[in-house]
N, CA, C and O atoms as a Tripos MOL2 file, in Angstrom:
@<TRIPOS>MOLECULE
protein
  308   307    77     0     0
PROTEIN
NO_CHARGES

@<TRIPOS>ATOM
      1 N           7.0660    4.7100    6.4290 N.3       1 MET1
      2 CA          6.4130    4.4160    7.6830 C.3       1 MET1
      3 C           6.3750    5.6390    8.6010 C.2       1 MET1
      4 O           5.5840    5.6810    9.5430 O.2       1 MET1
      5 N           7.2080    6.6130    8.3370 N.am      2 ALA2
      6 CA          7.2620    7.8040    9.1750 C.3       2 ALA2
      7 C           6.3090    8.8910    8.6920 C.2       2 ALA2
      8 O           6.1820    9.9290    9.3410 O.2       2 ALA2
      9 N           5.6460    8.6750    7.5790 N.am      3 THR3
     10 CA          4.7270    9.6640    7.0190 C.3       3 THR3
     11 C           3.4590    9.7130    7.8620 C.2       3 THR3
     12 O           2.8740    8.6760    8.1720 O.2       3 THR3
     13 N           3.0410   10.9050    8.2270 N.am      4 GLY4
     14 CA          1.8290   11.0830    9.0190 C.3       4 GLY4
     15 C           0.5670   10.7970    8.2080 C.2       4 GLY4
     16 O           0.5300   11.0110    6.9960 O.2       4 GLY4
     17 N          -0.4490   10.3170    8.8900 N.am      5 TRP5
     18 CA         -1.7110    9.9470    8.2280 C.3       5 TRP5
     19 C          -2.3010   11.0780    7.3770 C.2       5 TRP5
     20 O          -2.7350   10.8180    6.2550 O.2       5 TRP5
     21 N          -2.3340   12.3320    7.8710 N.am      6 PRO6
     22 CA         -2.9400   13.4010    7.0640 C.3       6 PRO6
     23 C          -2.1840   13.6910    5.7610 C.2       6 PRO6
     24 O          -2.7800   14.1900    4.8060 O.2       6 PRO6
     25 N          -0.9140   13.3930    5.7100 N.am      7 SER7
     26 CA         -0.1430   13.7340    4.5090 C.3       7 SER7
     27 C          -0.0210   12.5760    3.5200 C.2       7 SER7
     28 O           0.6370   12.7170    2.4890 O.2       7 SER7
     29 N          -0.6360   11.4490    3.8110 N.am      8 ILE8
     30 CA         -0.5680   10.3010    2.8960 C.3       8 ILE8
     31 C          -1.5320   10.5150    1.7310 C.2       8 ILE8
     32 O          -2.7030   10.8400    1.9240 O.2       8 ILE8
     33 N          -1.0190   10.3290    0.5380 N.am      9 ASP9
     34 CA         -1.8590   10.3370   -0.6610 C.3       9 ASP9
     35 C          -1.6930    8.9850   -1.3470 C.2       9 ASP9
     36 O          -0.7720    8.7960   -2.1430 O.2       9 ASP9
     37 N          -2.5920    8.0390   -1.0350 N.am     10 PRO10
     38 CA         -2.4170    6.6730   -1.5400 C.3      10 PRO10
     39 C          -2.4730    6.5770   -3.0650 C.2      10 PRO10
     40 O          -1.8960    5.6560   -3.6440 O.2      10 PRO10
     41 N          -3.1510    7.5010   -3.7120 N.am     11 PHE11
     42 CA         -3.2660    7.4350   -5.1650 C.3      11 PHE11
     43 C          -1.9470    7.8140   -5.8330 C.2      11 PHE11
     44 O          -1.5590    7.2130   -6.8340 O.2      11 PHE11
     45 N          -1.2680    8.8000   -5.2840 N.am     12 VAL12
     46 CA          0.0570    9.1790   -5.7860 C.3      12 VAL12
     47 C           1.0440    8.0520   -5.5050 C.2      12 VAL12
     48 O           1.8620    7.6980   -6.3540 O.2      12 VAL12
     49 N           0.9540    7.5000   -4.3030 N.am     13 MET13
     50 CA          1.8460    6.4050   -3.9390 C.3      13 MET13
     51 C           1.6180    5.1950   -4.8420 C.2      13 MET13
     52 O           2.5750    4.5270   -5.2340 O.2      13 MET13
     53 N           0.3700    4.9100   -5.1710 N.am     14 GLU14
     54 CA          0.0580    3.7820   -6.0450 C.3      14 GLU14
     55 C           0.6530    4.0060   -7.4330 C.2      14 GLU14
     56 O           1.1710    3.0690   -8.0390 O.2      14 GLU14
     57 N           0.5840    5.2220   -7.9360 N.am     15 ASP15
     58 CA          1.1940    5.5320   -9.2340 C.3      15 ASP15
     59 C           2.7020    5.3070   -9.1890 C.2      15 ASP15
     60 O           3.2820    4.7880  -10.1420 O.2      15 ASP15
     61 N           3.3350    5.6950   -8.0920 N.am     16 GLN16
     62 CA          4.7760    5.4990   -7.9530 C.3      16 GLN16
     63 C           5.1290    4.0180   -7.8990 C.2      16 GLN16
     64 O           6.1180    3.5910   -8.4950 O.2      16 GLN16
     65 N           4.3310    3.2420   -7.1950 N.am     17 VAL17
     66 CA          4.5720    1.8030   -7.1040 C.3      17 VAL17
     67 C           4.3880    1.1530   -8.4730 C.2      17 VAL17
     68 O           5.1410    0.2470   -8.8320 O.2      17 VAL17
     69 N           3.3990    1.6030   -9.2350 N.am     18 LYS18
     70 CA          3.1970    1.0670  -10.5820 C.3      18 LYS18
     71 C           4.3860    1.3920  -11.4860 C.2      18 LYS18
     72 O           4.7660    0.5780  -12.3270 O.2      18 LYS18
     73 N           4.9700    2.5740  -11.3150 N.am     19 LYS19
     74 CA          6.1650    2.9320  -12.0800 C.3      19 LYS19
     75 C           7.3290    2.0170  -11.7100 C.2      19 LYS19
     76 O           8.0850    1.5740  -12.5760 O.2      19 LYS19
     77 N           7.4630    1.7410  -10.4150 N.am     20 LEU20
     78 CA          8.5050    0.8220   -9.9690 C.3      20 LEU20
     79 C           8.2970   -0.5690  -10.5560 C.2      20 LEU20
     80 O           9.2480   -1.2210  -10.9860 O.2      20 LEU20
     81 N           7.0550   -1.0120  -10.5700 N.am     21 LEU21
     82 CA          6.7340   -2.3180  -11.1470 C.3      21 LEU21
     83 C           7.1180   -2.3660  -12.6140 C.2      21 LEU21
     84 O           7.7170   -3.3380  -13.0730 O.2      21 LEU21
     85 N           6.7780   -1.3280  -13.3430 N.am     22 SER22
     86 CA          7.1080   -1.2580  -14.7640 C.3      22 SER22
     87 C           8.6190   -1.2480  -14.9760 C.2      22 SER22
     88 O           9.1310   -1.9390  -15.8570 O.2      22 SER22
     89 N           9.3330   -0.4620  -14.1630 N.am     23 ALA23
     90 CA         10.7900   -0.4010  -14.2880 C.3      23 ALA23
     91 C          11.4130   -1.7520  -13.9750 C.2      23 ALA23
     92 O          12.3630   -2.1660  -14.6390 O.2      23 ALA23
     93 N          10.8920   -2.4350  -12.9830 N.am     24 LEU24
     94 CA         11.4280   -3.7440  -12.6150 C.3      24 LEU24
     95 C          11.1800   -4.7600  -13.7260 C.2      24 LEU24
     96 O          12.0620   -5.5550  -14.0510 O.2      24 LEU24
     97 N           9.9870   -4.7350  -14.3060 N.am     25 LYS25
     98 CA          9.6740   -5.6700  -15.3900 C.3      25 LYS25
     99 C          10.5450   -5.4250  -16.6140 C.2      25 LYS25
    100 O          10.8630   -6.3640  -17.3450 O.2      25 LYS25
    101 N          10.9320   -4.1760  -16.8470 N.am     26 ASN26
    102 CA         11.7240   -3.8300  -18.0260 C.3      26 ASN26
    103 C          13.2230   -4.0520  -17.8400 C.2      26 ASN26
    104 O          13.9830   -3.9360  -18.8020 O.2      26 ASN26
    105 N          13.6580   -4.3670  -16.6290 N.am     27 MET27
    106 CA         15.0760   -4.5980  -16.3730 C.3      27 MET27
    107 C          15.5510   -5.8710  -17.0630 C.2      27 MET27
    108 O          14.8240   -6.8600  -17.1580 O.2      27 MET27
    109 N          16.7670   -5.8190  -17.5310 N.am     28 LYS28
    110 CA         17.3750   -6.9830  -18.1720 C.3      28 LYS28
    111 C          18.0870   -7.7870  -17.0850 C.2      28 LYS28
    112 O          19.3090   -7.7230  -16.9520 O.2      28 LYS28
    113 N          17.3180   -8.5360  -16.3200 N.am     29 VAL29
    114 CA         17.8610   -9.3710  -15.2540 C.3      29 VAL29
    115 C          17.2300  -10.7490  -15.3250 C.2      29 VAL29
    116 O          16.2370  -10.9570  -16.0220 O.2      29 VAL29
    117 N          17.8110  -11.6750  -14.6050 N.am     30 ASP30
    118 CA         17.2500  -13.0200  -14.5140 C.3      30 ASP30
    119 C          15.9640  -12.9500  -13.6910 C.2      30 ASP30
    120 O          16.0060  -12.6690  -12.4930 O.2      30 ASP30
    121 N          14.8520  -13.2000  -14.3170 N.am     31 LYS31
    122 CA         13.5450  -13.0740  -13.6630 C.3      31 LYS31
    123 C          13.3400  -14.1540  -12.5920 C.2      31 LYS31
    124 O          12.3990  -14.0770  -11.8020 O.2      31 LYS31
    125 N          14.2170  -15.1530  -12.5700 N.am     32 ARG32
    126 CA         14.1100  -16.2160  -11.5680 C.3      32 ARG32
    127 C          14.9690  -15.9340  -10.3420 C.2      32 ARG32
    128 O          14.9650  -16.7190   -9.3940 O.2      32 ARG32
    129 N          15.6980  -14.8340  -10.3460 N.am     33 ALA33
    130 CA         16.5770  -14.4950   -9.2190 C.3      33 ALA33
    131 C          15.7470  -14.1920   -7.9720 C.2      33 ALA33
    132 O          14.6340  -13.6740   -8.0610 O.2      33 ALA33
    133 N          16.3030  -14.5210   -6.8250 N.am     34 ASP34
    134 CA         15.6060  -14.2910   -5.5480 C.3      34 ASP34
    135 C          15.3170  -12.8100   -5.3220 C.2      34 ASP34
    136 O          14.2450  -12.4500   -4.8340 O.2      34 ASP34
    137 N          16.2710  -11.9550   -5.6770 N.am     35 ALA35
    138 CA         16.0870  -10.5100   -5.4730 C.3      35 ALA35
    139 C          14.9190  -10.0000   -6.3250 C.2      35 ALA35
    140 O          14.0790   -9.2400   -5.8410 O.2      35 ALA35
    141 N          14.8700  -10.4140   -7.5700 N.am     36 TYR36
    142 CA         13.7930  -10.0030   -8.4660 C.3      36 TYR36
    143 C          12.4540  -10.4890   -7.9120 C.2      36 TYR36
    144 O          11.4860   -9.7330   -7.8340 O.2      36 TYR36
    145 N          12.4190  -11.7480   -7.5370 N.am     37 ASP37
    146 CA         11.1820  -12.3450   -7.0230 C.3      37 ASP37
    147 C          10.7320  -11.6330   -5.7440 C.2      37 ASP37
    148 O           9.5440  -11.3600   -5.5700 O.2      37 ASP37
    149 N          11.6770  -11.3340   -4.8530 N.am     38 GLY38
    150 CA         11.3470  -10.6450   -3.6090 C.3      38 GLY38
    151 C          10.7990   -9.2510   -3.8530 C.2      38 GLY38
    152 O           9.8300   -8.8430   -3.2140 O.2      38 GLY38
    153 N          11.4110   -8.5180   -4.7730 N.am     39 LEU39
    154 CA         10.9170   -7.1760   -5.0970 C.3      39 LEU39
    155 C           9.5160   -7.2280   -5.7020 C.2      39 LEU39
    156 O           8.6590   -6.4080   -5.3740 O.2      39 LEU39
    157 N           9.2940   -8.1870   -6.5740 N.am     40 MET40
    158 CA          7.9580   -8.3230   -7.1890 C.3      40 MET40
    159 C           6.8960   -8.6030   -6.1230 C.2      40 MET40
    160 O           5.8050   -8.0340   -6.1610 O.2      40 MET40
    161 N           7.2190   -9.4660   -5.1910 N.am     41 LYS41
    162 CA          6.2540   -9.7870   -4.1280 C.3      41 LYS41
    163 C           5.9390   -8.5530   -3.2850 C.2      41 LYS41
    164 O           4.7780   -8.3100   -2.9540 O.2      41 LYS41
    165 N           6.9610   -7.7730   -2.9370 N.am     42 GLU42
    166 CA          6.7410   -6.5630   -2.1390 C.3      42 GLU42
    167 C           5.9070   -5.5380   -2.9050 C.2      42 GLU42
    168 O           5.0050   -4.9240   -2.3360 O.2      42 GLU42
    169 N           6.1980   -5.3550   -4.1630 N.am     43 ILE43
    170 CA          5.4380   -4.4050   -4.9790 C.3      43 ILE43
    171 C           3.9820   -4.8310   -5.0750 C.2      43 ILE43
    172 O           3.0820   -3.9960   -4.9810 O.2      43 ILE43
    173 N           3.7450   -6.1150   -5.2600 N.am     44 LYS44
    174 CA          2.3670   -6.6090   -5.3610 C.3      44 LYS44
    175 C           1.6150   -6.4260   -4.0430 C.2      44 LYS44
    176 O           0.4160   -6.1480   -4.0440 O.2      44 LYS44
    177 N           2.3180   -6.5830   -2.9170 N.am     45 LYS45
    178 CA          1.6750   -6.3420   -1.6170 C.3      45 LYS45
    179 C           1.2250   -4.8840   -1.5090 C.2      45 LYS45
    180 O           0.1190   -4.6040   -1.0470 O.2      45 LYS45
    181 N           2.0910   -3.9560   -1.9380 N.am     46 TRP46
    182 CA          1.7520   -2.5340   -1.8850 C.3      46 TRP46
    183 C           0.5770   -2.2220   -2.7970 C.2      46 TRP46
    184 O          -0.2500   -1.3720   -2.4680 O.2      46 TRP46
    185 N           0.4910   -2.8970   -3.9350 N.am     47 LEU47
    186 CA         -0.6170   -2.6390   -4.8600 C.3      47 LEU47
    187 C          -1.9520   -3.1290   -4.3020 C.2      47 LEU47
    188 O          -3.0080   -2.6750   -4.7420 O.2      47 LEU47
    189 N          -1.9160   -4.0390   -3.3510 N.am     48 VAL48
    190 CA         -3.1250   -4.4640   -2.6460 C.3      48 VAL48
    191 C          -3.4090   -3.5100   -1.4850 C.2      48 VAL48
    192 O          -4.5590   -3.1520   -1.2350 O.2      48 VAL48
    193 N          -2.3560   -3.1040   -0.7820 N.am     49 PHE49
    194 CA         -2.4570   -2.3100    0.4260 C.3      49 PHE49
    195 C          -2.9060   -0.8660    0.1640 C.2      49 PHE49
    196 O          -3.7530   -0.3470    0.8920 O.2      49 PHE49
    197 N          -2.3640   -0.2280   -0.8400 N.am     50 LEU50
    198 CA         -2.6400    1.2010   -1.0680 C.3      50 LEU50
    199 C          -4.1040    1.5210   -1.3630 C.2      50 LEU50
    200 O          -4.6090    2.5190   -0.8480 O.2      50 LEU50
    201 N          -4.8110    0.7210   -2.1690 N.am     51 PRO51
    202 CA         -6.2450    1.0220   -2.3410 C.3      51 PRO51
    203 C          -7.0280    0.9230   -1.0250 C.2      51 PRO51
    204 O          -8.0060    1.6430   -0.8270 O.2      51 PRO51
    205 N          -6.5980    0.0370   -0.1330 N.am     52 LEU52
    206 CA         -7.2590   -0.0590    1.1750 C.3      52 LEU52
    207 C          -7.0560    1.2100    1.9850 C.2      52 LEU52
    208 O          -7.9720    1.6740    2.6640 O.2      52 LEU52
    209 N          -5.8590    1.7690    1.9140 N.am     53 ILE53
    210 CA         -5.5820    3.0360    2.5960 C.3      53 ILE53
    211 C          -6.4650    4.1370    2.0150 C.2      53 ILE53
    212 O          -6.9810    4.9810    2.7480 O.2      53 ILE53
    213 N          -6.6340    4.1220    0.6960 N.am     54 GLY54
    214 CA         -7.5120    5.0990    0.0550 C.3      54 GLY54
    215 C          -8.9290    5.0060    0.5790 C.2      54 GLY54
    216 O          -9.5920    6.0240    0.7800 O.2      54 GLY54
    217 N          -9.3910    3.7930    0.7990 N.am     55 GLU55
    218 CA        -10.7420    3.6080    1.3290 C.3      55 GLU55
    219 C         -10.8360    4.1050    2.7700 C.2      55 GLU55
    220 O         -11.8440    4.6960    3.1580 O.2      55 GLU55
    221 N          -9.7980    3.8700    3.5590 N.am     56 LEU56
    222 CA         -9.8170    4.3440    4.9510 C.3      56 LEU56
    223 C          -9.7830    5.8630    5.0260 C.2      56 LEU56
    224 O         -10.3060    6.4500    5.9730 O.2      56 LEU56
    225 N          -9.1770    6.4970    4.0440 N.am     57 ARG57
    226 CA         -9.0960    7.9580    4.0320 C.3      57 ARG57
    227 C         -10.3660    8.5940    3.4670 C.2      57 ARG57
    228 O         -10.5160    9.8150    3.5090 O.2      57 ARG57
    229 N         -11.2520    7.8040    2.9560 N.am     58 ASN58
    230 CA        -12.4840    8.3040    2.3620 C.3      58 ASN58
    231 C         -13.2850    9.0910    3.4000 C.2      58 ASN58
    232 O         -13.3550    8.7090    4.5680 O.2      58 ASN58
    233 N         -13.8750   10.1760    2.9620 N.am     59 GLU59
    234 CA        -14.6510   11.0420    3.8550 C.3      59 GLU59
    235 C         -15.9010   10.3540    4.4030 C.2      59 GLU59
    236 O         -16.4860   10.8190    5.3820 O.2      59 GLU59
    237 N         -16.3080    9.2570    3.7810 N.am     60 SER60
    238 CA        -17.5050    8.5640    4.2510 C.3      60 SER60
    239 C         -17.2360    7.7240    5.5000 C.2      60 SER60
    240 O         -18.1690    7.1960    6.1060 O.2      60 SER60
    241 N         -15.9660    7.6000    5.8850 N.am     61 MET61
    242 CA        -15.6310    6.8610    7.1120 C.3      61 MET61
    243 C         -16.1280    7.6590    8.3130 C.2      61 MET61
    244 O         -15.7300    8.8060    8.5190 O.2      61 MET61
    245 N         -16.9760    7.0550    9.0790 N.am     62 ARG62
    246 CA        -17.5400    7.6930   10.2700 C.3      62 ARG62
    247 C         -16.8690    7.1390   11.5260 C.2      62 ARG62
    248 O         -16.1460    6.1440   11.4710 O.2      62 ARG62
    249 N         -17.1140    7.7860   12.6320 N.am     63 GLU63
    250 CA        -16.5200    7.3370   13.9000 C.3      63 GLU63
    251 C         -16.9360    5.9060   14.2180 C.2      63 GLU63
    252 O         -16.1510    5.1410   14.7780 O.2      63 GLU63
    253 N         -18.1530    5.5450   13.8670 N.am     64 ARG64
    254 CA        -18.6040    4.1710   14.1480 C.3      64 ARG64
    255 C         -17.8000    3.1580   13.3430 C.2      64 ARG64
    256 O         -17.5600    2.0450   13.8110 O.2      64 ARG64
    257 N         -17.3780    3.5390   12.1270 N.am     65 HIS65
    258 CA        -16.5390    2.6410   11.3280 C.3      65 HIS65
    259 C         -15.1750    2.4620   11.9850 C.2      65 HIS65
    260 O         -14.6450    1.3530   12.0550 O.2      65 HIS65
    261 N         -14.6150    3.5770   12.4690 N.am     66 TRP66
    262 CA        -13.3280    3.5110   13.1540 C.3      66 TRP66
    263 C         -13.4480    2.6980   14.4410 C.2      66 TRP66
    264 O         -12.5250    1.9660   14.8000 O.2      66 TRP66
    265 N         -14.5740    2.8220   15.1340 N.am     67 ASP67
    266 CA        -14.7980    2.0300   16.3450 C.3      67 ASP67
    267 C         -14.8000    0.5430   16.0190 C.2      67 ASP67
    268 O         -14.2530   -0.2580   16.7770 O.2      67 ASP67
    269 N         -15.3990    0.1710   14.9150 N.am     68 MET68
    270 CA        -15.4150   -1.2330   14.5010 C.3      68 MET68
    271 C         -14.0030   -1.7260   14.1860 C.2      68 MET68
    272 O         -13.6450   -2.8520   14.5300 O.2      68 MET68
    273 N         -13.2090   -0.8890   13.5360 N.am     69 ILE69
    274 CA        -11.8270   -1.2610   13.2140 C.3      69 ILE69
    275 C         -11.0120   -1.4040   14.4940 C.2      69 ILE69
    276 O         -10.2460   -2.3560   14.6370 O.2      69 ILE69
    277 N         -11.1730   -0.4590   15.4280 N.am     70 ARG70
    278 CA        -10.4530   -0.5300   16.7020 C.3      70 ARG70
    279 C         -10.7830   -1.8170   17.4500 C.2      70 ARG70
    280 O          -9.9100   -2.4550   18.0380 O.2      70 ARG70
    281 N         -12.0550   -2.1830   17.4140 N.am     71 LYS71
    282 CA        -12.4770   -3.4110   18.0860 C.3      71 LYS71
    283 C         -11.8640   -4.6330   17.4000 C.2      71 LYS71
    284 O         -11.4120   -5.5620   18.0680 O.2      71 LYS71
    285 N         -11.8500   -4.6280   16.0750 N.am     72 LEU72
    286 CA        -11.2670   -5.7540   15.3410 C.3      72 LEU72
    287 C          -9.7830   -5.9590   15.6250 C.2      72 LEU72
    288 O          -9.3250   -7.0880   15.8020 O.2      72 LEU72
    289 N          -9.0400   -4.8640   15.6660 N.am     73 VAL73
    290 CA         -7.5880   -4.9730   15.8750 C.3      73 VAL73
    291 C          -7.2270   -4.9230   17.3660 C.2      73 VAL73
    292 O          -6.0610   -5.0680   17.7330 O.2      73 VAL73
    293 N          -8.2330   -4.7180   18.2160 N.am     74 ASP74
    294 CA         -8.0290   -4.6590   19.6600 C.3      74 ASP74
    295 C          -6.9280   -3.6700   20.0320 C.2      74 ASP74
    296 O          -5.9780   -3.9940   20.7460 O.2      74 ASP74
    297 N          -7.0960   -2.4470   19.5170 N.am     75 SER75
    298 CA         -6.1130   -1.4080   19.7640 C.3      75 SER75
    299 C          -6.7860   -0.0410   19.7250 C.2      75 SER75
    300 O          -7.7440    0.1750   18.9840 O.2      75 SER75
    301 N          -6.2750    0.8580   20.5210 N.am     76 GLU76
    302 CA         -6.7530    2.2420   20.4910 C.3      76 GLU76
    303 C          -5.7700    3.0860   19.6880 C.2      76 GLU76
    304 O          -4.5630    3.0410   19.9240 O.2      76 GLU76
    305 N          -6.2830    3.8350   18.7620 N.am     77 PHE77
    306 CA         -5.4530    4.7310   17.9570 C.3      77 PHE77
    307 C          -6.2480    5.9520   17.6090 C.2      77 PHE77
    308 O          -5.7420    6.8460   16.9300 O.2      77 PHE77
@<TRIPOS>BOND
     1     1     2 1
     2     2     3 1
     3     3     4 2
     4     3     5 am
     5     5     6 1
     6     6     7 1
     7     7     8 2
     8     7     9 am
     9     9    10 1
    10    10    11 1
    11    11    12 2
    12    11    13 am
    13    13    14 1
    14    14    15 1
    15    15    16 2
    16    15    17 am
    17    17    18 1
    18    18    19 1
    19    19    20 2
    20    19    21 am
    21    21    22 1
    22    22    23 1
    23    23    24 2
    24    23    25 am
    25    25    26 1
    26    26    27 1
    27    27    28 2
    28    27    29 am
    29    29    30 1
    30    30    31 1
    31    31    32 2
    32    31    33 am
    33    33    34 1
    34    34    35 1
    35    35    36 2
    36    35    37 am
    37    37    38 1
    38    38    39 1
    39    39    40 2
    40    39    41 am
    41    41    42 1
    42    42    43 1
    43    43    44 2
    44    43    45 am
    45    45    46 1
    46    46    47 1
    47    47    48 2
    48    47    49 am
    49    49    50 1
    50    50    51 1
    51    51    52 2
    52    51    53 am
    53    53    54 1
    54    54    55 1
    55    55    56 2
    56    55    57 am
    57    57    58 1
    58    58    59 1
    59    59    60 2
    60    59    61 am
    61    61    62 1
    62    62    63 1
    63    63    64 2
    64    63    65 am
    65    65    66 1
    66    66    67 1
    67    67    68 2
    68    67    69 am
    69    69    70 1
    70    70    71 1
    71    71    72 2
    72    71    73 am
    73    73    74 1
    74    74    75 1
    75    75    76 2
    76    75    77 am
    77    77    78 1
    78    78    79 1
    79    79    80 2
    80    79    81 am
    81    81    82 1
    82    82    83 1
    83    83    84 2
    84    83    85 am
    85    85    86 1
    86    86    87 1
    87    87    88 2
    88    87    89 am
    89    89    90 1
    90    90    91 1
    91    91    92 2
    92    91    93 am
    93    93    94 1
    94    94    95 1
    95    95    96 2
    96    95    97 am
    97    97    98 1
    98    98    99 1
    99    99   100 2
   100    99   101 am
   101   101   102 1
   102   102   103 1
   103   103   104 2
   104   103   105 am
   105   105   106 1
   106   106   107 1
   107   107   108 2
   108   107   109 am
   109   109   110 1
   110   110   111 1
   111   111   112 2
   112   111   113 am
   113   113   114 1
   114   114   115 1
   115   115   116 2
   116   115   117 am
   117   117   118 1
   118   118   119 1
   119   119   120 2
   120   119   121 am
   121   121   122 1
   122   122   123 1
   123   123   124 2
   124   123   125 am
   125   125   126 1
   126   126   127 1
   127   127   128 2
   128   127   129 am
   129   129   130 1
   130   130   131 1
   131   131   132 2
   132   131   133 am
   133   133   134 1
   134   134   135 1
   135   135   136 2
   136   135   137 am
   137   137   138 1
   138   138   139 1
   139   139   140 2
   140   139   141 am
   141   141   142 1
   142   142   143 1
   143   143   144 2
   144   143   145 am
   145   145   146 1
   146   146   147 1
   147   147   148 2
   148   147   149 am
   149   149   150 1
   150   150   151 1
   151   151   152 2
   152   151   153 am
   153   153   154 1
   154   154   155 1
   155   155   156 2
   156   155   157 am
   157   157   158 1
   158   158   159 1
   159   159   160 2
   160   159   161 am
   161   161   162 1
   162   162   163 1
   163   163   164 2
   164   163   165 am
   165   165   166 1
   166   166   167 1
   167   167   168 2
   168   167   169 am
   169   169   170 1
   170   170   171 1
   171   171   172 2
   172   171   173 am
   173   173   174 1
   174   174   175 1
   175   175   176 2
   176   175   177 am
   177   177   178 1
   178   178   179 1
   179   179   180 2
   180   179   181 am
   181   181   182 1
   182   182   183 1
   183   183   184 2
   184   183   185 am
   185   185   186 1
   186   186   187 1
   187   187   188 2
   188   187   189 am
   189   189   190 1
   190   190   191 1
   191   191   192 2
   192   191   193 am
   193   193   194 1
   194   194   195 1
   195   195   196 2
   196   195   197 am
   197   197   198 1
   198   198   199 1
   199   199   200 2
   200   199   201 am
   201   201   202 1
   202   202   203 1
   203   203   204 2
   204   203   205 am
   205   205   206 1
   206   206   207 1
   207   207   208 2
   208   207   209 am
   209   209   210 1
   210   210   211 1
   211   211   212 2
   212   211   213 am
   213   213   214 1
   214   214   215 1
   215   215   216 2
   216   215   217 am
   217   217   218 1
   218   218   219 1
   219   219   220 2
   220   219   221 am
   221   221   222 1
   222   222   223 1
   223   223   224 2
   224   223   225 am
   225   225   226 1
   226   226   227 1
   227   227   228 2
   228   227   229 am
   229   229   230 1
   230   230   231 1
   231   231   232 2
   232   231   233 am
   233   233   234 1
   234   234   235 1
   235   235   236 2
   236   235   237 am
   237   237   238 1
   238   238   239 1
   239   239   240 2
   240   239   241 am
   241   241   242 1
   242   242   243 1
   243   243   244 2
   244   243   245 am
   245   245   246 1
   246   246   247 1
   247   247   248 2
   248   247   249 am
   249   249   250 1
   250   250   251 1
   251   251   252 2
   252   251   253 am
   253   253   254 1
   254   254   255 1
   255   255   256 2
   256   255   257 am
   257   257   258 1
   258   258   259 1
   259   259   260 2
   260   259   261 am
   261   261   262 1
   262   262   263 1
   263   263   264 2
   264   263   265 am
   265   265   266 1
   266   266   267 1
   267   267   268 2
   268   267   269 am
   269   269   270 1
   270   270   271 1
   271   271   272 2
   272   271   273 am
   273   273   274 1
   274   274   275 1
   275   275   276 2
   276   275   277 am
   277   277   278 1
   278   278   279 1
   279   279   280 2
   280   279   281 am
   281   281   282 1
   282   282   283 1
   283   283   284 2
   284   283   285 am
   285   285   286 1
   286   286   287 1
   287   287   288 2
   288   287   289 am
   289   289   290 1
   290   290   291 1
   291   291   292 2
   292   291   293 am
   293   293   294 1
   294   294   295 1
   295   295   296 2
   296   295   297 am
   297   297   298 1
   298   298   299 1
   299   299   300 2
   300   299   301 am
   301   301   302 1
   302   302   303 1
   303   303   304 2
   304   303   305 am
   305   305   306 1
   306   306   307 1
   307   307   308 2
@<TRIPOS>SUBSTRUCTURE
     1 MET1         2 RESIDUE 1 A MET
     2 ALA2         6 RESIDUE 1 A ALA
     3 THR3        10 RESIDUE 1 A THR
     4 GLY4        14 RESIDUE 1 A GLY
     5 TRP5        18 RESIDUE 1 A TRP
     6 PRO6        22 RESIDUE 1 A PRO
     7 SER7        26 RESIDUE 1 A SER
     8 ILE8        30 RESIDUE 1 A ILE
     9 ASP9        34 RESIDUE 1 A ASP
    10 PRO10       38 RESIDUE 1 A PRO
    11 PHE11       42 RESIDUE 1 A PHE
    12 VAL12       46 RESIDUE 1 A VAL
    13 MET13       50 RESIDUE 1 A MET
    14 GLU14       54 RESIDUE 1 A GLU
    15 ASP15       58 RESIDUE 1 A ASP
    16 GLN16       62 RESIDUE 1 A GLN
    17 VAL17       66 RESIDUE 1 A VAL
    18 LYS18       70 RESIDUE 1 A LYS
    19 LYS19       74 RESIDUE 1 A LYS
    20 LEU20       78 RESIDUE 1 A LEU
    21 LEU21       82 RESIDUE 1 A LEU
    22 SER22       86 RESIDUE 1 A SER
    23 ALA23       90 RESIDUE 1 A ALA
    24 LEU24       94 RESIDUE 1 A LEU
    25 LYS25       98 RESIDUE 1 A LYS
    26 ASN26      102 RESIDUE 1 A ASN
    27 MET27      106 RESIDUE 1 A MET
    28 LYS28      110 RESIDUE 1 A LYS
    29 VAL29      114 RESIDUE 1 A VAL
    30 ASP30      118 RESIDUE 1 A ASP
    31 LYS31      122 RESIDUE 1 A LYS
    32 ARG32      126 RESIDUE 1 A ARG
    33 ALA33      130 RESIDUE 1 A ALA
    34 ASP34      134 RESIDUE 1 A ASP
    35 ALA35      138 RESIDUE 1 A ALA
    36 TYR36      142 RESIDUE 1 A TYR
    37 ASP37      146 RESIDUE 1 A ASP
    38 GLY38      150 RESIDUE 1 A GLY
    39 LEU39      154 RESIDUE 1 A LEU
    40 MET40      158 RESIDUE 1 A MET
    41 LYS41      162 RESIDUE 1 A LYS
    42 GLU42      166 RESIDUE 1 A GLU
    43 ILE43      170 RESIDUE 1 A ILE
    44 LYS44      174 RESIDUE 1 A LYS
    45 LYS45      178 RESIDUE 1 A LYS
    46 TRP46      182 RESIDUE 1 A TRP
    47 LEU47      186 RESIDUE 1 A LEU
    48 VAL48      190 RESIDUE 1 A VAL
    49 PHE49      194 RESIDUE 1 A PHE
    50 LEU50      198 RESIDUE 1 A LEU
    51 PRO51      202 RESIDUE 1 A PRO
    52 LEU52      206 RESIDUE 1 A LEU
    53 ILE53      210 RESIDUE 1 A ILE
    54 GLY54      214 RESIDUE 1 A GLY
    55 GLU55      218 RESIDUE 1 A GLU
    56 LEU56      222 RESIDUE 1 A LEU
    57 ARG57      226 RESIDUE 1 A ARG
    58 ASN58      230 RESIDUE 1 A ASN
    59 GLU59      234 RESIDUE 1 A GLU
    60 SER60      238 RESIDUE 1 A SER
    61 MET61      242 RESIDUE 1 A MET
    62 ARG62      246 RESIDUE 1 A ARG
    63 GLU63      250 RESIDUE 1 A GLU
    64 ARG64      254 RESIDUE 1 A ARG
    65 HIS65      258 RESIDUE 1 A HIS
    66 TRP66      262 RESIDUE 1 A TRP
    67 ASP67      266 RESIDUE 1 A ASP
    68 MET68      270 RESIDUE 1 A MET
    69 ILE69      274 RESIDUE 1 A ILE
    70 ARG70      278 RESIDUE 1 A ARG
    71 LYS71      282 RESIDUE 1 A LYS
    72 LEU72      286 RESIDUE 1 A LEU
    73 VAL73      290 RESIDUE 1 A VAL
    74 ASP74      294 RESIDUE 1 A ASP
    75 SER75      298 RESIDUE 1 A SER
    76 GLU76      302 RESIDUE 1 A GLU
    77 PHE77      306 RESIDUE 1 A PHE
């Protein structure tokens, strides 16, 4: 959360999250455990979130697109 917007590379981050997912699936643990289930849910959220960040970082994003996002979230950034 402390990483600055210009230094975020969502594609690298997505690869890291996929590695975590693979490592978690390969663990010899009770797959019904709350901890396992919670980690899986968080990883899946990131796998949805990171491609969206990639789209926001796309060079085709214009100021008018950012204005629409600001209006939607009712915030200035």
